[in-house]
N, C-alpha and C positions, 0 to 999 in steps of 0.2 A: 504493499499500500504506500502511495506517495501523497504528500501534502499538496493541496491545490487551493487556489483562491476561488470562492464560489462566484458564479456569474453575477449574483445580486451585488456582491462586494465590488467586483470589477466595474460593473455599470454605475454604482453609486459614486465612484470616483470621478465620473465625467460631469458631475454637477457641482455647483459652488458649495461653500461651507454651510453646514446646517447649524453651527453653533450660534447662540444668542449672546453669550458673554465670554470674556477672557478671564479664566480662573487663576488667580495669583496665589492660591493656597500653598502653604508650606508642606502640606501633606496630611492626608492623602491628596495628591496633586492631580492636575489635569492629565488626561491621557491623549495620545494622538487621536484625532478624529478618525483617521484611516483605520486605526486599530479597533476603535469602538464600532465602526461600521462593519468591519470584518467579523467581530465577535457577534454582532447583532445578526448578520446574515447566516452565521453558522450555529446559532443558538439552538435551533430545533433538530438540525441534522448536521453533525460534524463529519465532514469528508465522506459523505455517502454511507455512513453507518446506520442512519435512521434514528440515531440517538444524540442527545445533547452531549457536549463535552463533559458536562457535570455528571452525566450518568455512566460514563465509561469506568470500568474497573481499573483501579490504579496499577494492577499487575498484568493487565491484558496487553496484547500486542499493539492495540490502537494507541493507548496512552504512552506506551514505550516510545512510540514515534515522536510524540510531543516532547517528552522528557529528553530524549537523545538529541533532538534538533535544537532545543533551547541550550543545552550544554555546548553543543558544537558551535552555535552562533556566538555565545559569549566568549568561548575560547578564541574564536576568530577575531571578534571585535577588540578583545583586550590582549591578544597574542599571549595567551596563558600557556606557560611551558608544560610539558607532559608530566613533570614531576610535582605538579600541583593537582589536587583534587578539587572539584567543584561540587558543592553540596547545595541542595535546595531544601531548606529546613522551615518548619512551621515556626510561627511566632515572629515578633519583630526584632530589630537590633538589640532591644533591651535584654532579650534572652541571652545574647552574646556577651553582655556585660558579666554574666555568670559563667557561661561556657568557656570563655577565654581563660580566666584564672583556674577553673576546675580542671582544665586540660593541660595547661602549660605550667602551673605550679607543680613542683615535684620535690626533688632534692633542693632545688632553689626556691626559697619560700618568699622572695622579695621581687617585686616588679616595679619598674619605673612608669610613671604616668605623667602626661602633659595636660595641665588644666587650662583650657581656653574658653570654657563656657559651661552652660547648664548640662549638656550631654556628657561632656568630660567628667563633670562632677558626679553624675549618676553612675558612670562606669567606675569611677574611683570608689565610690561608697559601696558598690557591689563587690568589687575585688577585695576590699578590706575585710570582707567576711571570711575569706579563704586564705589570706596570707598578709604579708606586710607590703604596704604601698609607699614608695618614695615619690614625692612630687618633684619631678625633675625641672619643671619650668611651669610658669603660669602667665596668663595675660598681664601685661603691664600697661601703664598709661603715661603719656607725655603730652602736655598741652591739651588735655581733655580728649586725646585720641588713643583708642586701644590699639595695641600692637603685640605681635608675637616676638619675643626676644630671640635673637640669633642663637644658634646651637652652642657657640662657644661660651655663652653665658649660662648654659644649663648645668645642673648637678646630676650627673648620670652615674649609675652604679654599674661597673663593668661586669659584675657577677649577677645582674638581674636576670630573672627568667625570661623577660621580654620588655619592650618599651611599647606602651600604648598611647596613641594620640588620635584626635578627631580632626581630619584635614579641613572640614568645613563645619562651622557651628551655625546652625540655622537661625537661632534666636537673635544673636548679636551681629550676624552677618560677617563673621571673621573667618578668613580662609588662608591656609598655608599656600604659598606660591612656590614651595620647595619641599623636598622630602628629607626628613632627618636621616642622618648616617649613623648606623648603630653597630657596625662591625659584625661580630659574631652573635650579638644579641638580637634575637628575632624582633622584627618590627611589626606591630599589629595596628591596623588602621580601621576605624569606623568610617566607612565611606558612604554611609546611607544617603547623605544629601548631595554627593558629588560624583558618585560612581558613573562612569561612562560620559561624564561631562568634559573631560580632558584626557589626553593620553597619559598613562602611567606605566612604568616599567614593573611588571609584577615581580620580577626577580629581586626587587628592592625589599619585598615584604615577606614576612613569615605567614601572616594571615591578613586577608582582606575580608571584611563583612559589610553587608549593606542590606537594610530593609528595602523592599521593592517599591514602596508606595510614593516615591519621589521621582526617580528616573527610569525605573525598570517595569513598573506595572502597578497593580493594586495592592492594598494592604493584605497581610496574611502570610507572606512568604519572604524568607531572607536568604540571600545568596552568600555562601561562605566559600572563599578561595584559600586553600590551606596547603602549605608545602608538605610534602610527604614525610619528611623526617620529624615533623612536629605532631604526627599522629601516633599517639602512644596511650598507655593506660592512664585514665584520669585519676584524680584523688579518690581515695576510698569513700564509699557511700554516695558517689555521684549518681544521680538518676540515670537510668539507661539511655533515655532520649537526649541527655546532655553530653554524651560521649562522642567526640569526633571520630574516634576509632570505630565504634559500632555503626555510626551513620555512614562512614566511608565504606565499610565492609558491605553494607546493604545498599550502597549507591542512593542514599536518601530515602529508601523504601523500607526501613525497619518497621514503621507503622504507616498508616494511611496519610500521605502528604496532602497539603491543600492544593488539589488538583487544578481547580479553576484558576487560582492565582498563578500557578505554574504555567498554565496555558496562556494567560494574558501576558505574562512576562515573556514567554516565547514569541508572541505576536509583536511585542515592543522591540525585542532584539532583532527580529526579522525586518521590522520597519526601519530601524537604524541602519542596517546593512543596505537597504534600498536607498537610503538617503545619503550614503557616502561614508558611513562609519564614524568612529569617535573623532577623528581629525576634523571632519566637516562640521560636526556639532560643536567642537571646541572653538572653531573659528566663528560660528554663529553666536555661540554663548558670549564670547568676548565682545562681539559687536553689540549684542543686546545690552549687556551690562554697561558698556561704555556709554551708550546713549542715555541711560538713566543717570549714571554718575555725572555725566557732562552737564545735565540740567541742574543737579544738586550743586555742583561747583560753580556754575555760572550764576545761579540764583542763591548765592551763599548767605545773602541777608534774609533769605526766606526759608530755605531748606538747609538742614545740617546733617552731616554724617559724623558719627563719633568713632569711626574706624580709620586708622591710618591708611593712606592710599596703597601702601605696599601690601596690605593685608585684607583688602576689600573682597568680599565674596562675589563670584560671578554667578552664583546660584540664588543667593538670598540677599537682595539689596535692601538694607535697613537704613531708614532715615527718620528724622523728626522735623517738625515745623518749628521755627523759632518761636512763633506765637502758638503755644500748645492749645489755646482755645479754638484754633482753626482746624485742629486735627479732625474733630467730629464732622464738621461740614465738608471737609476735604473727602473723607471716607464716604459720606452720604452722596455727594455729587459724583464721585467716581463710580459708585454703584449704579447710579442712574445712567452713566455712560457705558454700562456693561463691563466695568472693571471691578471684579468682585474679589473678596477675601484679601484685601490689602491691610486690614488692621494688624498692627504689630502684636507679638506675643504678649500675653498678660504680664510677663515678667519685665519686659522692656518697653512696652507701649509704642507709641509712634506709628510708623507706616513700614510695612515690609512687603516688597514685591518679589515673590519667588518665581524665577524664570528658568525652570528646568528645561530639559531638552524638548519637551512637548509644547512649550509655549512658543507660538509662532512670532516671528519678528513683527508681524502686523500688530499683535497685541501690545508689544513693547512701544511701537510707534504711537498707538492710540493713547497709552499711558503718558508718554513723553509730552505729546501735544496737550493733554489735559493738565499736566503739571505746569507747563509753561503758561497756559491760559489762566489757571487758578492763581498763580503767582502774580500775574499781571492785574487781575481783578481784585485780589485781596491784599496785595503788597502795599 
């Protein structure tokens, strides 16, 4: 059996966009319209089986096609070496906050963590349940701008079991533009909010993990890319499902996986390949982000970014209005323009435009025009 696009899906791409809004949600985030239309067309009859993809047995030959194709596509998109396993696991990235220390702590009971925001702090709190955590570095501030200190200023433990960091923090809009060098210490990255948004060399990492609900698909499944030598027996009393070794031995099928989420992830990965792969999306993402930051910088008396330009996220553009009383009308008017879910996180407030791979440049252009017009009218 081979995968094919249904005639309904193929025909649907000949008409204009059906979307009514541009969804800037930080996650679950917008999905490509092309993917949604394909999922819609295949809902009742997947690939001529007469069954919905949600009805297929996870151990049957039909779903095996979906699983193997998704793995092949992400391996191609990220150039994943053969000595790395790719796992598709239930739960969000938060589950990995526990799985990483449970599987990597052993004789070495200390790990290094970089604290750059809310998600880093959650990972640190969870790891502290299973071993000792050394905060190697944390976000610093200069002239009211947050920045990530260069690695020469970090306090690293050469005997650490691993170094964990979050390349992109969605809440404060802080992103690493470089990869830490750790020598023989395995580097672990929570790439939930930036996976597939820019090229990375997988060889630099021991483990990469990412919840799917921002750049890969819908909530409910997490991708884990783990180097073979790091797959070993976990700490005693680790729940079976939290063992990378067990999951790798069963190719992510130790129990029933979230099959529909896996299917959607596969559609998104195939869509990315058709659109030119990671390099093409990185160029697009840089262009989208630069348009918004350009307005913020030009209208610096009206909008303000609290992140140093060297650390600004290209996935989550976070900013405030100098006059905070204008934030509510800004969000209300934006929503009337079809620009939804721009409210900043409850921790940080302000405005947050999440512009993951599926956000078309058209949506950013509409936002930029609105920001400029709002500043002119209210400034």
